[in-house]
C-alpha positions as CSV (number, residue, x, y, z in Angstrom):
1,M,-28.5,6.4,-41.3
2,F,-27.0,9.9,-40.4
3,Q,-28.1,9.4,-36.8
4,V,-26.2,6.1,-36.6
5,L,-23.1,7.6,-38.2
6,G,-23.3,10.5,-35.7
7,V,-23.4,8.1,-32.8
8,M,-20.5,6.1,-34.1
9,V,-18.5,9.3,-34.5
10,L,-19.4,10.7,-31.1
11,L,-18.9,7.4,-29.1
12,P,-15.1,7.3,-29.2
13,I,-15.0,11.0,-28.2
14,L,-17.3,10.4,-25.3
15,L,-15.3,7.3,-24.1
16,T,-12.1,9.3,-24.3
17,A,-13.6,12.1,-22.3
18,L,-14.8,9.7,-19.6
19,L,-11.4,8.0,-19.3
20,T,-9.6,11.3,-18.9
21,L,-11.9,12.9,-16.3
22,P,-9.9,14.5,-13.5
23,Q,-10.1,13.0,-10.0
24,A,-12.2,16.0,-8.9
25,V,-15.3,14.3,-10.4
26,L,-14.9,11.6,-7.7
27,A,-14.5,14.0,-4.9
28,D,-17.6,12.8,-3.1
29,E,-16.0,9.3,-2.8
30,L,-12.8,10.5,-1.1
31,P,-12.5,9.7,2.6
32,T,-13.1,12.7,4.8
33,V,-12.3,11.1,8.2
34,A,-9.6,8.5,8.3
35,T,-6.5,7.2,10.2
36,V,-3.1,8.0,8.6
37,Q,-1.1,4.8,8.1
38,K,1.9,6.2,6.2
39,L,3.2,9.4,4.6
40,V,5.6,9.2,1.6
41,M,7.2,12.2,0.1
42,G,7.2,11.5,-3.7
43,D,8.4,13.5,-6.7
44,R,4.8,14.3,-7.8
45,A,3.1,14.8,-4.4
46,C,2.9,13.6,-0.9
47,Y,1.3,10.1,-0.8
48,V,-0.9,9.4,2.1
49,D,-2.0,5.9,3.0
50,L,-5.4,6.0,4.8
51,T,-7.8,3.7,6.5
52,D,-11.3,5.1,6.7
53,T,-14.0,4.6,9.4
54,N,-15.3,1.6,7.4
55,G,-11.9,-0.1,7.4
56,Q,-11.3,0.6,3.7
57,T,-7.7,1.5,2.7
58,S,-6.6,3.9,0.0
59,T,-3.7,6.1,-1.0
60,Q,-4.4,9.8,-1.7
61,Y,-2.4,12.7,-3.1
62,A,-1.6,15.5,-0.7
63,A,0.2,18.8,-0.8
64,F,3.9,18.4,0.0
65,E,3.6,20.1,3.4
66,I,1.3,17.4,4.6
67,C,4.2,15.0,4.6
68,Q,6.0,17.2,7.0
69,Q,3.4,16.9,9.7
70,D,3.2,14.4,12.5
71,L,0.1,12.5,11.4
72,V,0.9,8.8,11.3
73,G,-1.3,6.7,13.5
74,K,-3.7,9.6,14.1
75,Q,-7.4,10.0,13.0
76,V,-7.8,13.2,10.9
77,Q,-10.5,15.3,9.2
78,L,-9.4,15.8,5.6
79,T,-9.9,18.7,3.3
80,Y,-9.4,18.4,-0.4
81,K,-8.9,20.9,-3.2
82,P,-8.2,20.5,-6.9
83,G,-4.6,20.9,-7.8
84,R,-2.1,20.1,-10.6
85,I,0.8,17.7,-10.2
86,T,3.4,16.4,-12.6
87,A,1.8,13.9,-15.0
88,A,2.5,10.2,-14.5
89,S,3.7,10.1,-18.2
90,C,6.7,12.2,-17.2
91,Q,8.1,9.2,-15.3
92,G,10.2,11.3,-13.0
93,N,11.7,13.5,-15.7
94,P,12.2,16.9,-14.0
95,E,12.3,18.6,-17.4
96,C,8.8,17.3,-18.4
97,G,6.3,20.1,-18.4
98,E,3.1,17.9,-18.5
99,T,0.7,18.1,-15.6
100,E,-2.6,16.5,-14.6
101,E,-5.4,17.7,-12.3
102,V,-6.1,15.7,-9.1
103,M,-7.8,16.2,-5.7
104,L,-5.1,17.1,-3.2
105,I,-5.3,16.8,0.6
106,T,-4.6,20.4,1.6
107,E,-5.4,20.1,5.3
108,A,-5.4,17.2,7.8
109,K,-6.9,18.2,11.1
110,V,-6.2,15.8,14.0
111,L,-9.4,14.9,15.7
112,S,-9.2,15.3,19.5
113,S,-9.5,12.4,21.8
114,P,-12.9,11.9,23.5
115,S,-13.3,13.5,26.9
116,T,-13.9,11.5,30.0
117,T,-17.6,12.5,30.2
118,D,-20.6,10.2,30.6
119,S,-21.0,10.2,26.8
120,S,-17.6,8.6,26.5
121,K,-18.6,5.7,28.8
122,V,-20.1,2.5,27.4
123,Q,-23.4,3.4,28.9
124,G,-23.5,6.5,26.6
125,L,-23.0,4.5,23.4
126,A,-25.7,4.4,20.8
127,N,-27.4,1.0,20.1
128,G,-25.1,-1.1,18.0
129,N,-22.2,-3.6,17.8
130,Y,-18.8,-2.7,19.4
131,R,-15.4,-4.1,20.3
132,Y,-13.3,-3.0,23.3
133,W,-9.7,-4.0,23.7
134,N,-7.1,-3.5,26.5
135,G,-4.3,-3.1,24.0
136,S,-3.2,0.1,22.2
137,S,-2.3,0.6,18.5
138,G,-2.6,4.4,18.2
139,Q,-5.6,4.0,15.9
140,T,-9.2,3.0,15.9
141,I,-8.9,0.4,13.0
142,V,-7.2,-2.7,14.4
143,T,-6.7,-5.8,12.2
144,D,-7.1,-9.4,13.4
145,Q,-3.4,-9.9,12.7
146,E,-2.5,-7.1,15.0
147,L,-4.8,-8.4,17.7
148,L,-3.1,-11.8,17.5
149,K,0.3,-10.2,17.5
150,Q,-0.3,-8.0,20.6
151,G,-2.7,-10.3,22.5
152,G,-4.7,-9.0,25.4
153,V,-8.4,-9.0,26.3
154,L,-11.2,-8.3,23.8
155,F,-14.9,-7.7,24.5
156,R,-17.1,-8.0,21.4
157,F,-20.7,-7.0,22.3
158,R,-24.1,-5.8,21.3
159,K,-25.7,-2.8,23.1
160,T,-29.5,-2.3,23.1
161,A,-30.5,0.5,25.5
162,S,-28.9,-0.6,28.8
163,N,-28.7,-4.3,27.8
164,I,-25.3,-5.8,26.9
165,I,-24.6,-9.2,25.3
166,G,-21.2,-10.1,24.2
167,V,-18.1,-12.4,24.3
168,F,-15.3,-11.5,26.7
169,A,-12.1,-13.3,25.5
170,Y,-8.4,-13.5,25.9
171,V,-7.1,-13.1,22.3
172,D,-6.4,-16.6,21.0
173,G,-7.4,-18.0,24.5
174,E,-10.4,-18.6,26.8
175,A,-13.7,-16.9,26.1
176,I,-17.0,-16.5,27.9
177,C,-20.4,-15.0,27.1
178,V,-21.6,-12.2,29.3
179,S,-25.1,-10.8,29.4
180,G,-26.3,-8.0,31.7
181,Q,-27.0,-4.3,32.3
182,I,-24.5,-1.5,31.8
183,N,-24.0,1.2,34.4
184,G,-21.2,3.6,33.4
185,D,-18.5,1.2,32.3
186,T,-19.6,-1.8,34.4
187,V,-21.7,-4.7,33.2
188,T,-23.6,-6.6,35.9
189,G,-25.3,-9.8,35.0
190,I,-24.6,-13.5,34.2
191,A,-21.9,-15.4,32.3
192,V,-22.0,-18.7,30.4
193,Q,-18.9,-20.6,29.2
194,N,-18.7,-23.6,26.9
195,L,-15.7,-25.6,27.9
196,A,-14.6,-29.2,27.7
197,P,-14.2,-30.4,30.3
198,P,-16.2,-27.8,32.2
199,V,-14.6,-26.1,35.2
200,V,-16.6,-24.2,37.8
201,L,-14.4,-21.3,39.1
202,S,-16.7,-20.4,42.0
203,N,-19.9,-22.2,43.1
204,D,-20.6,-19.9,46.1
205,D,-20.9,-16.2,46.8
206,T,-17.1,-15.5,46.4
207,F,-16.1,-13.6,43.3
208,V,-13.3,-15.2,41.4
209,N,-11.3,-13.6,38.5
210,F,-11.9,-15.0,35.0
211,G,-8.3,-15.1,33.9
212,P,-5.4,-12.9,34.8
213,S,-6.7,-9.5,33.7
214,G,-9.0,-9.1,36.7
215,L,-11.6,-7.3,34.5
216,L,-14.3,-10.0,34.8
217,K,-15.3,-11.6,38.1
218,V,-17.8,-14.5,38.4
219,R,-19.5,-16.4,41.2
220,R,-22.4,-18.8,41.9
221,G,-21.4,-21.1,39.1
222,R,-22.9,-24.4,38.2
223,Q,-22.7,-26.9,35.4
224,I,-25.8,-26.9,33.3
225,S,-24.8,-29.3,30.5
226,P,-21.9,-31.6,29.8
227,Q,-19.8,-28.8,28.4
228,K,-21.5,-25.6,29.7
229,V,-21.1,-23.6,33.0
230,R,-23.4,-20.8,34.0
231,Y,-22.4,-18.1,36.5
232,D,-25.5,-16.5,38.0
233,S,-23.5,-13.4,39.0
234,A,-20.8,-11.6,36.9
235,L,-19.1,-8.2,37.1
236,L,-17.3,-6.9,34.0
237,D,-15.3,-3.7,34.3
238,L,-14.7,-2.0,30.9
239,K,-13.0,1.1,32.2
240,G,-9.6,1.7,30.7
241,L,-10.3,-0.5,27.6
242,N,-10.0,1.2,24.2
243,R,-12.8,1.2,21.6
244,I,-11.7,-0.2,18.2
245,N,-13.5,-1.1,15.0
246,A,-16.5,-3.4,15.4
247,G,-14.9,-6.1,13.2
248,A,-16.4,-8.6,10.8
249,V,-17.8,-11.1,13.4
250,A,-21.1,-10.1,15.0
251,P,-21.7,-10.5,18.7
252,P,-24.1,-13.3,19.9
253,D,-27.8,-12.8,20.2
254,A,-27.9,-14.6,23.6
255,C,-25.7,-16.5,26.0
């Protein structure tokens, strides 16, 4: 009986303690590498809108001096420290003396752009799924809405050792599957397009551009089904394209 009463007395105290834990308890969940979307100088702290490397967005507290730095659109390494800010209960009252403890961003180190070494080429990528785009947004996380707004060329592909399989497409336009071997930033292989009615761009040894970008060239084409054209020779130049987030749609397993 006494044990039950003890638990009933302690339970509200424990719940209150859990609900009032400072943000520092969740420090291991805070993004450490992210792209800064917006900086807002508030009356309690600097508010930083972030998109992490997984595409998750959040708003974090930061020291006021962070808002004075040129960070918007840049990928940064973040350092946090516990700090006290004016409590939310003060509701902007400058005479309120209440404070609360939070984790503050105290340093945002801009990550340097990758150098133009072999490791920065497509050939040097680890096995995995990737997207490359010929547009520019100033950040590595690009939404589908932004892609549709800016347009351009997108290559969504899977890399396994030196093998590349992916879809080369004009945003909201024609697309074609490309499969081949990567050497530096160039894919050499074949291309297959589903199109109704099918159109063979080149049926001989003459390379023809697939679309206006000039990045993909195809030749030796032939119709292999009522709506499918296969090109037995294709060259795709990925040099100059920007790597962005892999996106939610996986590349094909085969063309």
